[in-house]
N, C-alpha and C positions, 0 to 999 in steps of 0.2 A: 779043426778051427777052434782058436782059444775063448772059453767063454769066461764072466765074472768069477768062476768060481775055482780056475785053473789061471789065475793071474798069479805069479809070485809075487811072495811077501814083499821081495827086496825091489819089486818094479814100485809097486803100490808107496813103498815107502819114500823112495826115490822122486814120485811121482809131485809136482806143487798142489797146491788145494787151491780151490776152487776161488777165485780172482774176483768175484762180482761183489762179494761182501768188503773186501777192500777196497775195491773202487766204488763203493757206495759211500764207505766211510770218510774217504779221501773226498768224496762231493760234498757229504753233507758238513765236512769239515770247512770245506772250501766256501760252500753258503753261508758258513755259520760266522766266517771271518769278513766277507763281503756285507752280510746284512750289518754286523756289528759296527764293520765301518762307514758305511755311509746312513745308518739311522744312528744316530748321537746325538750327545746335548750341547754341542759346540755348535755356535752359531754363526755356521759358514755353509756354502752352497755345498751340496751332495757330490761327490767326486765323480765324475764319468766312469771312471774302470770300474769301481763298486758295481756302480748300477750296470755296468753291461754285463758284469761277472752273474748278479741276481738273475737278468733277461736272458743269458744263456744258460741258464742252468734250468729256466723252465722249459726252453726248447730239447733240452737233455731227458728233463724225466717226462715231458709232454704234458706242464700242468703245473700249477703252482703250491701244490702241496707241501715240499721243503720249505718254501716262502714261507709260507701261512703256520705252519708249525712251528716257526724260529718267533716271525711276527706276534702272534698272540703271547710268546711270555716277554714281551716288552713292556717295561712300566710306560706306557705312554700315558696314564691319568697323571702320574708325577711330574711332566715336564710337557710344557706347551711347543719347545723348540721340537722335542723329541714327536711328539704328533705331528708336528708342520713337515718334518722332513720324512715320515714316514707316509706321507698323504702324498708328498712327490716321489718318492719311490714305487707306490704302487699305483700310482698314474702313468709313469713310464713302464712300469711291468703290464699295464694295458694296452696299452699304445703299441709296444714292440714285443711284447711276450708274445708266448704260443695260446691259438685260439682259447686252448680249453680255460686260459688262467680265467676267462669272464666268468666260466660256470662254477670255479673253485670261489671267485672271489662275491659270487650271487650267495654262496652257502655261508658266509661269513657278514652277508648284510647289514645283521645284528648287530657285528663290532663296530664295524663302521658307523653307525648311523648311532650308536651310545657315546663313542670317543667326540662327536661333534655334537651330542647333545649336551655331554660333560661341559667341555669348554667354551659354548655358547652360554652358559650360566654363569660362568667365571668371567671377573673383570680383565681380563688378559688381554695384551694386543697381539699376543702370537693365537690364544684361544679362540676370539675372534675370527681370526683368520682360518683357523682349522675347522670351525662351525661351517664357512661357507666353503671352503673345501671339502666336508665332506659331502655336502647337500651335492656339488659338483661333480661328484664320484658316484655318489648314488643314482643319481641322475643319467649319468655317462653308462651305468650298467643295465640299468633299465631301458634305454632304449636303444642297444645291441643286441641285449636278450630278445628284445621284442621285436627289432627288425635285424635278423643276422646276415640281411644282405650286406649288411654294411659293418664293414670290419670294426675293431675299437680304435687303428688309427686314421679312419675316414676318411680311405682312399680310393675312391672306388670310379669306372667309368661312367661316362652320362649313359652309355646307353643301360647299366646294369640299372643306373637313379631311374632312367623311365622305365623301364622293367617292375621295379620297384615299387613305383609311384603306381602303375597300372593307368585303365581310363576311369576307373571310378572316380567321380568329382568327390565324394565324400574321404573315398582313402587319401586321394592326394590332400585335401584341406585340414584331415586330420594329421598328416605327417609333416605339414607345413606348421599346423601350431606346435608340434612336438618338436621340430630344428628351433622353434622360435624360444620353448622355454629351455633348451639346450644351448642354445647362445647367450639366454640370459643368465643363468648360472656360470657362462666361461666370461660374460662382460663383468658379473658381478665381482669374482675372485679379483680380477684387475684392477677394478676401482678401488678393493678393500684395499688392497695391496699400496695402489700409489696411493693413497689416503695416508697411510702412514709414513710413507716415505718423505721426508726433508729436501723437498728442492732445492733450497738454500745452497746447499753443500754438494760434491761429487759423491752420491752415496753411492753408487752402482760400482765403485773403485773399493768400499769399504767391505769389511768382510758379512758385516749385519745387513747391510743394505743387498747383498747379492744373494746371501739365503733367503731373503724374500724373494727376490725378481727371478730365481732360478726357475721354478715351476712355469712361470709365463711363458717359457720356450714353448712348454706343452699347448698350453693354453691358443698362444698364436698359431700354431701347427691345425690345432680343432680350428679354432676361429676363422681360418682363411678356407678351408672344404667347406663348412658350414654355411657362408656366406654364399658361395659359391651354387649351393643347391638349393638355398632358399630363392636366391635370384631365379634360378632355373625353374623351380613348382611355382615361386607366384607368376612367371609370365603363363605359366600353363595353367594357373587357376583362372588368369586374365582370358585365357581363352574359352574357357568354357563357361564359367559367369559374370553376371553383371558389375560394372565398375560399383555401384552403391552398394551392395553385398560384402565386398571387399576392402572398403574403406579402412575397418578396424586392420586388417592387415595391414593395407598401407601401411599406417601410422605407427605400427608397431615395429615394421619392417625400418619406417624413415629413423626412430630412434636408435632402432639398435644400428643402424647405419652410423649413423653418429657418431654414436658411442664408440665403435667400432675404428673408424676414422681417427678418433682421438686417442685413441690406445695404442694402433699402429704409429701414430707421430710420436707421442710422446717416448714409446719402446724406445723407435728407430734414433733417437737424438741422445739415447744412452750409451754412453761407450763399452758397457758391459755387454750387452745386445750384439755389438757393431762384429767384435770378433766371435760369435757363438754363433748369430744364426742374420741371414738377409730378407729383413721383413717388406712386404711388398707394398705398393704403394694404392690405395684407392684414389677412385675418381673425385672429384670434387662435388659434385651431386649425386644422390642415388638414382637409380635406372627409373625412366619412365614406363612404367606398367601399361600405361595408359594406349600408349604404340607401341605396337608388335614388332614392329624393324628395329626398334631398340634392343633386341635382342642379338642381333646382329653388334652390334656396338659395346657389349658385353665382354671383358676380358679376365678370365680366370685367374686371383690370386696365386701366384705360386710362391712359396716358402723355400729358402733354400738353405740347407744346413752345410756350411764348408765344412772341407778336411782338417781332422783334430791334427793337433802340433804333435810331433815326431814324443813330445816328454811323455804326453798326456796318455799314450797306447802303454798294452801292459801283455808284453809278450808272452806270459804265464798262461792267458786263456787259451792263446792258439797252442802252446804245445800238451796242456792238462784236457783241452776239451776236443780239438780237431784230430789228435797224433793220439792219444792215449785211448781212449776208449774202443776205436775201430782196429788198432794194434791188435788189444788183446782180445777180443770178442773171437778170432777165429783160432787163438791159442784154447781159450775155453772149449771150443768146440771139439778142437784137435785132441786137447786131454781126456776128452770125455772120451771119443771113438776109441782114445788109444787104451782108457780102462776098462773100457767093454769088451774089444776083439784082441786087444794086445799090438804090440808093435810091428810094425810091417818086415822088418829086416832085423831082427832080435837086438842083441848088445849093441851093436854098430849104432843104430838107429840113439839109444840112450849116448851115445859118447859125441854124436854130433849136437843132439841136440845143449849138453852143456857148454861145448864152445858156443854155439849162437846164444847161450844164456849168457857166456862170458863177455864176449861181444858188445852185446845189449849194456851189458853193467860196464863195460870199458865208454862206449858211446854214451850211456847217460854220465858217468862221471865229466867226460869232457864237454859233454852239453855245461854240464852244471857249471864247469869252471870259466866256458865261454861266458854262460849268463853272468859269473861273478864277477870278470873282466868290462862285460858291456855296462853294468849296473856302476861298476868302481868308474868306468870313462863317465858315466852320464853324471856320477857324484861330483865329477871333478868339472863337469860344465857348468853344474847346477852352482858350484863355488864359484867359480870363474863370471857366471852371471851375479852372482850376488855381487861379487867385488864391484862389475863394471857399475851394477847400479849404485851401489855404495860410492863409488867415484862420482858417476853423473848428479847423485845428492851433493855430493859436496860443490861438484862444480855449479848447479842450481844455487848453493848456499852462495858461492861466491858472487855469484849475477844479483841476488838478493843484497848483497853487503856494497857491492856497485850503484845498485840502484840507489840503495839508502844511502850512500856519499853522495850522488846526483842531489837527492831529495836535499839533504844538508846544505849543498851547494846553492840548492834555489832559496833554501831558507836564509841562509847568508845573503844573498840578494836581496829577499825580503827584507830583511833587515835592515840593509844598507839606505834602503828604500825610506825604511823608518824614521831613520836617522836623518837623513835630508829635509823628512816632512816633519820632524820634532826639533830643529835647529834651534825653536823659541824655548826650549827647555835645557836647558844650560847645562842645570846641575846634577840632571841623570846622563850626560855624555859619558863624563867617566866609567860609569858603572856599565854601560854598555860597549865602551872599550873594552872593559875586563873580561865579560862577557863573552866577545867576540875572539878573545884571545883564548879563552879555554876552548872555544870551539875550535878554532885554529890547531891546539894541541891535542884536540881529541880525534880530530882528522889525521893528524901526524901518527896518531897511535895505531889508529883502525890499518893506515898504511902499511904502519911494521907488522900488525896480525896478518894481511893480506902476501905481505912478502912471505912469513912463515909459514902460510898454508901451501904458499906456491912451491915452497921446497918441500913440504910434506908429500903434496901430489907429485910431483919429481919422483921423490923415492919410491912412493907407493905404484907408478908407473913401471919402475924397473925388477919389482917383484912381482906385479903380474907378468911380465917378461920372461922371469926367471920360472913360473909357476907353466907359462905356455910351453918353455922346452921342456919340462919333466911330462906334459901331457902328450908331448910329440913322441917321445920315447914310451910311454906307457901305450899310445896308438901302435908302436912299431911291435912290443909284446903282441900286442891285440895281432896283428898279422903273421907273426910268427904261427899264434893258438890256429889261426883258420887255416894254415898251411898242413899245420899237424891232423888236423880237422880233414883236411883234404887228402890226407893219406889215411887216414882210417876209414874215409870213404870206399876210398879205394880195396883197401883190404875186405871190407864188407861186402864190395860188390862180388869178389874173389869167391867169397864164402858163400854167399846167396848161390852163386854158378854151381857150386860142388851140392848143396841142399838141392837144387832144382834137378841133376842128375840122379839124386838117390831116391827122391820121395818127389812125385809130381803132386800129393797133397799139399806137403810145406811151400811149394812154388807160389804157386799166387800168392800167399801170405808173408812169405819173405818179400817179395817183389811191391807190394804194399807199403810194408816197411820200408823199404831203401827209397820207395818214393816219395815219402812224407820226410824220411830226413834230409834227400834233396831239398826240399821245400823248408825244412826247418833252417838248414844251412843258407838257402839263399837268402832266407829271411834276416838271418844273422850279419850275413855278407851287405844287405841293403840298412840294416840299423849300424855298422859300422861305416859306412858311407854317409850316413846320415851324422856319425857321431864330427867324421873328419869336416863334414859342413858346417856342423858346429862350432867346430875350433878355428874355422875360416873366418867364420864370421864374428868369432870374438875376436880374433888379430885385428877387424876391420874395425871393431868397436874402441881397438885399443889406440889405433893410427886415430881414429876421429877424435880419441878423449885428447891426444897430445896435439890436437889443432886446436882443439877449444882452448887447452891451456896458453898455448903461444898467444892466442886471441886476447884471453885476458890479461898475461902480461902487457902487450899494447894499451889495452884499457887502462891497466894501472899506470903506464907511465904518461898517456894523455889526462887521466885524473891527477896526478902530480903537479903536470902543469898548470891545470887550473886552479888548483889549489894556491900558486905560488901568483898568480893574475888578479887571483879574488884577494891576497894579502897587500897586492900594491891598490888597489881599489878601496881598501879600508884604512890605509892609511890616508889616503887625498882626501875620505871621507871625514876623518878626524882634524885635518885641517879646514876643511869648511864648518865642521863645529864649532871650533875658536873664534872664527871670523863672524859667524853669527851671535856669539854672546853679548856682544856690543849693543843689538840690536834688540835683544830680549830686554833689557833694561828699561828702554824706553817705550815697548810696546806692554810692560807692567804700570807704567804711568798713566796711558793712555785708558788702560781698561780700569783703573779706578776711578777715573773721571767717567766715564759711561755708567759705572755701577751707580755710582750717586744719583746718576740722572734718572737710571730705571728705578731708585728706591722711591722719588718724588711721582713717578707715573704710578707706583705701584699702589701708594696711600691714596691717590686721586682715583683708582679702580674701586679700591675697597670703599670707598666714601658710596660710591655709585653703586656698588652693589646692595650696601644698607637701605638707598632708597628705592631700589628696584625690589627688592624683599618686603618692605612696606608699601608699597605701591601693588605688590601680589596678594600680602595678606588682605588690604582694603577690598581687591577685587573677588577673594574669594568671599567673603563678607556679602558683599554684594548679591554675586549669585545665589547665596544660600539666604539671602532677605527676597529676592524675586520669587524664589522656589516657594520658600514658608507664603509670600502672599497668594501666589497663584493655586497652593496648596488650600488657605483659608477661604478662598474664592469657591473652589469644589466642595469643599465641606458645608459653608454658607448655603449654597445653591440645595445641597442634599438635604438638610436641615430645613430649606423653607418647604420642600416638597411635601415634608409631613402633613404640613396643613394647606397644602396645595389642593381645591376641592375637584379639580381635574383627576389628581393622582387617586382619585378612591374610585376609579374605573381601573387600576392598576392591580393585578395578582401575582403572589409569587407561593413557589412552595417551601415547607419549612427545611425539606431538603437542599435547596436552594440556598437557604438561608444560614443553614449551620457551614456550609463548604465555604460561604463568605466570607463568616465571622469566624472560621477556623484560618483562613489564610490572610484576614487583618490580623491576627494574634501573632502570626508568623513575622508578618511584617513589622508590628509593635519591637518583635525582638531583634529586629535586622536595625531598625529607626535607634533602639538605644547601644548596638555597636558603631554604628555610624557616627551619635553623639558623643558618645566616648573617643570615639578615634578622633573627631577632628577638635577634641578639647584639648588633646595630648600634641595635633600639631595640626596648627590654625592655616598652612600652606595650604592644605589637600581638604576640599571639601565634598571630593566627588562621592566618595561613600556615605556621607548622610545626603546631599543630593539626590543621588536614586535612591536611598530610602525612603527618602521623606514624598517624592515622586510617588513611589508603590505604595506607600500606606495611606495619602490623602486620596488615592483611587478606590483602594480595596474600601477604606473606613466608610466613604462615600457610597459605594455600591452595595456595603453592608446596611448603610440607614436607611437607603431607597428601599431595598429587599423586602427590612425589617418593617417599613411601615404599608409595603402591599403584600406580607404575608399576615400583620392585622387585618386587612380587610377579608381575607375568608377566617379567620379564626374568633372564636367565641370573645365576647365582650371582655368579661374580666382577664383572660390572659391577653388580648389585643391591647388594652389599655397598659397592663404593665410591660407590654414589648416595646409601646411606642414613648412612653416615658423613659424606659432605658435607652433607644436612640438617642432622645432627644439629649440627656446625659454624657452619653458617647460625644456627640457634637459637640456639645460645649465644649468638654474636657478636651478635645481635640482642637477647638479653635483658641483655647487658654495655650495649649502649647504652640500653636502658630506662631501667636502672639508674643509669646517669651523667645521664641527662634529669631524673632525678628529685629530684637534689640543687643547691643551690646553688654548692657546692663544685667539684662534678667537670661543671658545666654546660659550660665553657669547654674540658674535655679530651674531650668526645664527639667522636667521627670516624664519622660515617655512612659515610664510605666504607669502612671495614673489611668492611663485610657485601657490599659489589660482587664480593668473591673468590669467596668460597664460591656465591653467587648465579650467578656465572659459569662455576665449576663443576658445576653443578646444569643448568644450559643447555647446556654441552659434552656433557654425560653424555644429555641429553637426545636432542641428536641424533645420537649414536652409537647409541642404542638405537632408530631411525626404521626402520624396514625395508628392507632391501637394493634393493629395488625402486624405491625411491623415490630412485636416485641419478641416476636421469637429472633434467636440469633441467627443473624445472616450463616453462621457456617454449619449452623443445623439444616438449613434450607435441603441442601443435597440431598441427605438422608431422610429427610422428611416427605420429598417427591418421590421416591424409592418406596418407601414405605406407605406410601398412599395409593401407588400404583401398586402395589402388590396387595394390599387391602383390597382394592378396588377389582383384580381380579380375583380374590379369593372370595370376594361378596357375589358375583356373578357364577363361579363355579357352585359353590352353595345353593344360588338361587335355581341352577340347572336341575341340580340332586334332588330340590327339594319339589321340584315341579315334574322329575320322573317318579319321585313316590307318590304326588297327588295322583297322577294319569295312573295308576297300579291301584290306588285305593278306591278310585272313581271306577275302575273297570269293575272292581269286586263291589262295590257299594252302589250303583244303578247300572239301569239298563235301557233301552230303548232310545228315544231322544234325547234324555237328558245325557244318557252317555255318547254318544253323537256330539252334543253341544260341547259337552265337556272337554271331548277327545279335541274338537276342532281349535276350542279357546286358548286348551294348554299346549297343543303341538304349536299352535301361532306365537304362542308365551316363549316355548322351549327355542322356537325358531328366532327370535328376538332376542332371545339371551347369546343365542351363539352369536348373532352378530355383533350384539355387543362385546363378547369376548374377543370377537377379530377385531372389533373397532380398537379397543384398549393395547391389546397387543401388539397392533400397530403403529399406536397412537408412542409406546415405549419404545418400539424400533426408531420413531423418528425423533425423540425426545435424545435418545444415545448418538444418533448422528448430528442432531445440533450440538450435541455439548463437546463431540470429538471435532468437529468443525473448526473446535477453537472460538471463534468470535472474541479474541483477545484473551481469554481467559486459562491460565498456565494449567491448573486442574481444575475437575469436573465441580468440587466444592466452591472455588471460587468463581466458577462461571455461574453459579445457580446465586451466589453471595451479591455476584456484582448487577444481576438481573433480578434482583430478590422481588419486585411486583409481579412480573412476569412469570416468576415461581410460583407465586402465593396465588394466584389467579388458574394456575394449572392444577394446584393442590386443590384447590376450590371446586374445579370443573371434576379430578378425580372424584373425591369426597360424593359431590351432587349425583352425578353415574352409581356409583356404591348405593349410596341411600335411594334413588329410585329404582331399583333392581329388587331391593330387599322388600321396599312398598309393594312394588306388581308381584313377587311372590304370595305377600301375604296378602293382598286383593284377591288373588285368583283362589288362592287357599279358601278364604271364606265365600267366595262364589260358588265354587264347588261344594262347602260344606252346606251352602245355603244361608249362612248367615251375611250375608255381606250383598252389595249392589253392581250391578253391570258396570255401573257409570264411574264406580273407582277403576277398573280395570281399564277403563278409557282417560282417565285423567292421569293414572299411573303414567299409560302409554305416552301421553303429551309428553308429561314431565321427562320421561327418558328420552324421548328426542330431545327437545330442549338440552338437556344434561350434556347429551353427545353434540350439540354442536356446540354448546360453549367449550368442548373439550378440545374439538376442533378446530375453531377460533383460537383457542390461547395457544394449540399448538402451532396454528397458521403463520402465527404473529413472528417467530425467529427462525423459521423454516425457510428454507428457499426455494423459491417457486417452480425451481426445475427437478427437485428433489421426486426419487420414484418413491422413494416412502410417502411423501404429502399427496401424490397420487390416490396411490393405493387407499391414504387416510380417506380421502374426499369419496373416494368409491366406497368404501367401509360407511362412510357417513349415510350414503345415498342409500347404501343396504337397511342400518338401521331406520331410517325412516321407513321404507317399504314395508318393514316387518313390523314397526309400531300400527302404520294405517293396517296390515293387514289384521292385529290385534284388533282395532276400533273396526274393523269390518266385521271378524268373527264374533266379536261381542254383540254388535248388534243385530246381528243374523239370527245369534243363538238368544236373545233375547226376545227378538218378536217371534221365533220359534217356540220358546217356551210358553210366554204369556198366553192366556187365552181369552180370544176375542168374542165376547157375549154379542151375537147378536140383539139388534133393539127391536122390540116389539112395540110399536105406540098404536095398535091398532085399539087398545083396549082405554083410552084414555079419551078424556073429550075435550073440546078448546079452550077451555077454562082450566084446566090441568095442564093440559099442552103448552100452554101460555105462563102458567106458574115455574113449571118446569123450565122453560127456556130463561127465563128471569133469574132463578135460581144458578142457573148454568152461567151467565154472563156475572153474576157477583162472585161466584167464584172463579171466574175468568179474571176479574179485575183483581182480586186480591192476591191469585197466586202471578200476576205482572208485575202489582205492587212489591209483594215479597222478592220477586225477580229483579225487581229494581234497586229494591234495598241490597239484596245479596252481592250483586254486583259493584254499588256505592262500597262494602266492605271489601270486597273482594280487589277494587282499587286502592283502600287505605291500608289492605294489609301490606300489600307490594309496595307502597311507598313505605311503609315504617321497614320494611324487609330492605331496598334500597339503602335507606339510611343506616340502619344498623350494618351492612355490608361494607359503606365506607367508601363506595366504587364512585361515587357524584364527586367531581372536582380534584379527586385525587391525580396527582402526574404521574406518568409513567417513570421506569427506572433511567428509560433512556433520556428523559428529559432533566434529570439531578444533574447541577455542575453549569446549568444556564439556564436563563430568563424563559419563558412559554412563551409562544406566539402571541398571546393574547395581552400577557405581560408588556411585552415590545411595543406591540401595537397602542394598547392603552384603551380598547375600544369594547374590551369583553366585561360581559357581569357576573357575578356570581351566579350559577345556574340554580335552576330551579329544583324542589325537593322532587317533583314527579317527571323531569327528564328522562326520557328514556337511554337507554346503556347504546355505547357507539358501535359497538360490537354485534353484528347483527346476524343470525344463521343464515346458512343455504336454505335458501328457498323450494318446496317442493312440491309438484303439482296434485299428490296424493293426500298432500297436509293442508288446512287452512284453518280460518278464524272458527269456522263452524264447528268443528271438533276440538276447538280449545288450544291449540298450538299459539303460541304469541313467542317475539324475540327473548332469544336467552341472553342474559343479564353475567359479567363475570362476579363473582362473590367469595369472598372470602370468609371464610370459615376461622 
């Protein structure tokens, strides 16, 4: 047996090298050429043959490694068209390539995303399409990786769909949503493409339009499958879930259905798609998923791709891919076997191998010659087709010239009609006749051009016939080459039989090679047959062209006769023009007489117009005078109310007076503009009348409210306010009088009323309550500050009480320690309840502000409701001050330097202050608010804790105080009587002192209310409108001791015996 070491050197030198490397180099070269031709910067669609080579290459190497190795090197960021065609090729490779392509693309997912993001940020038409296309490709890759049951071509049976969906409703629901997202990406790409197309021209026949439309073929294929699958899944979901739950799915499906139907309709109307794809038609309406039987009515849309034309096929693919590698693989295996074990029959086997190689080279040479002949025949056919197309274009141009001649004839007919209608214009008849003669000469020149073009067409047709004969000769040569190939094939068969007898190992290899050669020869024979058919069609088109030329000649003859007839009609028209020249002169005389009469009528109309204009000016001034008189009566009535005793019962707020005065000042500006406009144009008094009406109403309202405001103001400001109102009324009445007379109309000065109105505005500002001195924009910050200060004071109070309790435990013992602990514990519970109430109140204030109440921001809300905000601040201060006083009183009681009554009074004060805070918060809160309910519960808790403090203090006081037992056994009757009288005297003195202190307490409260400014002050909501009392006229100035209108919530544990009184909203 031969081994590798015993193989002779001459045998090794004669053995061919390993052909896998050469095959790989050829494959890489072919793929590189195909990728460079398919993905380029030309604005034209990707050719199918290049894309097919790339797809077959993925099947050859079982992946897209070679494709991506070249694609990464493409300058995609430099050209949007290059990126667009790359996306198109990648889409085709994903759909039709090897299944492993999907995983290779997943590894390059970031490259696809980067290209899409780059062009998405640039303002480029193709760049926007690339951004949408990359999103579709990423969605496609993700979907098919997640659901490997669906191939990239999306073509599966209904059984596979049912198996993939399963029986779990959640999986079906999720799969449906993912298919909806998939369909949205497909439809978004189609909408983006159609949005960039110009529908006014046949854009599908242009290379730029076809470049954009080409990827939509794959989109149509994907959408047809996705639509069918979503319909199936929707019916399955409706069988498992209620209809209301799937309302969103149905709405989304209906939207996609209408978009898809519109997309299919527009695509089917384009010529570009008609020859490449058969687009299905969707039904008029979407399926009714609420009716289960509607599933039987659903018809799956089927997309049909017609067979490609012969000229689009590339035979090199069949030779290189189907025959080359399989034929060489057995040779490679045989070479390896021979190198290892040596040839089976010694040197004789080497001679046969050489003969086989020589035959193979001859076959390849013949194959190359045959391919060259086929390409030459295709080139001739293409040239003939180009010439036929050129002839057809020339024929179309002749047809257009004929149409243009017909249009010219129609224009001549129209001009003849104009000549007949314009017979009265004799002086222009000569020019029209000359123009008609020029057009007739132009028509004659066009006829001569058509005749010359006809001669050229005849010569071109003869040339085509000669070229057709040359093509027939070439076909004869091709048939002879085919016979030579047949003889070579017989020789190859004979040689293969000899090889089979000599070596069984080479038999199968050579048999396969012969079979493949037979298939190639049959393919070549089919290609020759198709070339002959193409030549036959070319001859038919030539005969059709000849018939068209004959038809054109007949049309030329008819056109010539029509021109002659039109010339005769033109001569007759010229005779009619001469006949009408005499009638034209008489018509001119009659026209001059009519014009004189019309001038007289025009003069009469002008005089009437002047009279109407004068009457219009008088009517406008009468309207102004009536408006001024009515305004004067309104102002007189307002001034009279200043001295009316009945008006003394009416009151108003300074804020409302300020708003009225400001509105009146604005009306004065409008009155000035209207007065100036009327002086410029007396024919329009509408602006002045409108401004005068508004001014009189606002000025009267300001005067009346000024008098009402003076009823609540101090004496000196009230007198100055009334005097200013009288001055304002006097100047306004003077202005009204000037506006009622023509002589004084120019002298009227509306600006003189501005000074007293400004005085009323300033006095109103001075009469505002002093508590409003704080700027309204600072109220929001002050609320937060006071609430935070109150919380801090309560926290400090709790800490101090704990310190006091620790000190009491060290400094006292026994009953005193028990009493102090009970009092301090009750105070601690009260502080905790107050802290919870303040926290809840803060949350409620935030809810009130966030609810809007018409304010845009927190500061604007507090500024708009300034009076309520100040009451809230006052209540917060009162709570903090009460907590501090309670701690100080408790400290003094524990140290035996204070009184127990101080604790009781401080508890009552805290209860009142918290009630005030609750009332202030409740004014603006929603009655159904949960925070308000919690605030009321906290208020009741505070009242309970305050009652506990009072009870603890009283019980401790009773427990501490020593009650001595009175012993009257040693007293006589006279001494007892004397003690009784002295005790009655002390009781009377104490009762008198108590009465005096109660009176003093009442005076203190009165003074407190007066300083607080709460009596008779309107709320912020009443600003801008009169109060109810002012409207009714029955309200009086309230007394100083009047109780507040906001009462605290009553509690059964606190009463007047404990010193608890209604709370008052106080402004500090």
